[in-house]
C-alpha positions as CSV (number, residue, x, y, z in Angstrom):
1,M,0.0,0.0,0.0
2,S,1.5,3.4,-1.0
3,A,1.6,6.4,1.3
4,S,-1.3,8.0,-0.6
5,D,-3.4,4.9,0.0
6,D,-3.0,4.9,3.7
7,R,-6.4,5.2,5.4
8,R,-7.2,7.9,7.9
9,R,-10.1,8.1,10.2
10,V,-12.5,11.0,9.5
11,H,-15.3,12.2,11.8
12,F,-18.1,14.4,10.5
13,Q,-21.7,15.3,11.2
14,S,-24.3,14.0,8.8
15,P,-28.0,14.1,8.7
16,A,-29.5,10.9,10.0
17,Y,-31.6,10.3,6.8
18,L,-28.5,10.3,4.6
19,L,-26.8,7.7,6.8
20,E,-30.0,5.6,6.8
21,R,-30.0,5.7,3.0
22,L,-26.3,5.0,2.8
23,D,-26.7,2.0,5.1
24,A,-29.6,0.7,2.9
25,V,-27.5,1.0,-0.2
26,A,-24.5,-0.7,1.5
27,D,-26.8,-3.6,2.5
28,L,-27.9,-4.0,-1.1
29,F,-24.4,-4.1,-2.4
30,E,-23.2,-6.2,0.6
31,T,-20.5,-3.7,1.5
32,D,-20.1,-1.1,4.2
33,R,-20.8,2.6,4.3
34,T,-17.1,3.5,4.3
35,D,-16.5,1.9,0.9
36,L,-19.5,3.7,-0.5
37,L,-18.3,7.0,0.9
38,V,-14.8,6.6,-0.4
39,D,-16.2,5.6,-3.9
40,A,-18.6,8.6,-3.9
41,I,-15.8,11.1,-2.8
42,S,-13.4,9.7,-5.4
43,E,-16.0,10.0,-8.2
44,Y,-16.9,13.5,-7.1
45,L,-13.3,14.6,-7.1
46,E,-12.7,13.1,-10.6
47,E,-15.8,14.9,-12.0
48,T,-14.8,18.1,-10.3
49,A,-11.2,18.0,-11.6
50,A,-12.6,17.4,-15.2
51,D,-14.8,20.5,-14.9
52,D,-13.5,23.5,-17.0
53,S,-14.7,26.1,-14.5
54,F,-12.9,24.3,-11.7
55,Q,-9.7,24.0,-13.7
56,D,-10.0,27.8,-14.5
57,L,-10.4,28.5,-10.8
58,V,-7.4,26.4,-9.9
59,A,-5.3,28.1,-12.6
60,R,-6.3,31.6,-11.4
61,K,-5.5,30.8,-7.8
62,Y,-2.1,29.3,-8.9
63,Y,-1.2,32.3,-11.1
64,D,-2.1,34.6,-8.2
65,D,0.1,32.6,-5.9
66,Q,-2.8,31.6,-3.7
67,I,-2.1,27.8,-4.1
68,D,1.2,26.1,-4.9
69,A,2.2,23.7,-7.6
70,E,1.9,20.6,-5.4
71,T,-1.8,21.5,-4.7
72,V,-2.4,22.0,-8.4
73,S,-0.9,18.5,-9.0
74,E,-3.1,17.0,-6.3
75,L,-6.2,18.7,-7.7
76,L,-5.7,18.4,-11.5
77,G,-3.0,15.8,-11.9
78,P,0.8,16.1,-12.6
79,E,0.5,16.7,-16.4
80,T,-1.9,19.7,-16.0
81,A,0.2,21.0,-13.1
82,Q,3.4,20.9,-15.3
83,R,1.6,22.7,-18.1
84,L,0.4,25.4,-15.7
85,R,3.9,25.7,-14.2
86,L,5.3,26.3,-17.7
87,L,2.6,28.8,-18.6
88,K,3.2,30.7,-15.3
89,A,6.9,30.9,-16.0
90,D,6.1,32.4,-19.4
91,L,3.8,34.9,-17.8
92,D,6.3,35.8,-15.1
93,R,9.1,36.4,-17.6
94,E,9.9,39.9,-18.7
95,P,8.8,40.6,-22.2
96,F,11.4,40.9,-24.9
97,D,12.7,44.4,-25.5
98,L,11.9,44.6,-29.3
99,D,11.8,47.7,-31.4
100,A,8.5,48.5,-33.0
101,P,8.2,47.2,-36.6
102,D,8.9,49.7,-39.3
103,D,7.4,50.0,-42.8
104,A,10.5,48.6,-44.5
105,D,10.0,46.2,-47.4
106,I,11.0,42.8,-46.0
107,Y,11.0,41.1,-49.4
108,E,13.9,41.5,-51.9
109,G,13.1,41.6,-55.5
110,E,9.7,40.8,-57.1
111,T,7.1,38.8,-55.3
112,D,4.4,36.6,-56.7
113,T,0.8,37.0,-55.6
114,V,-1.9,34.4,-55.5
115,D,-5.5,34.8,-56.7
116,A,-7.5,33.8,-53.7
117,E,-10.6,32.8,-55.7
118,N,-9.0,30.1,-57.8
119,G,-5.7,29.4,-56.0
120,S,-3.5,30.2,-59.0
121,E,-0.8,32.8,-59.3
122,A,-2.3,36.2,-60.4
123,D,-1.2,37.7,-63.7
124,P,0.8,40.8,-62.7
125,D,0.1,42.4,-66.1
126,R,-3.6,42.7,-65.4
């Protein structure tokens, strides 16, 4: 069993009617409520992680330094976390100090043009 699969005891308050329903379902499947709760939580977390709005929220929080890369990896998976790390590095980098483009002719000599309607070279004598 890996460290991430180690079980921990969790105590929480739940409405009695939910526990009664959970126990009834557990009896039908011949399992216990813990297994059903773990399955339900796992399914919820997978569905949530796949939701675009949740991914956007995680990305915004990460870019604003409200959560760290490890948390992103736990929430969205290591591949998405790596992608966000690379994007954040690009965003944090200083922009290149480039001169504004000028109107100089970048082509030397004559250039061919293409007639967009039929895809052939246009006749320059027309």
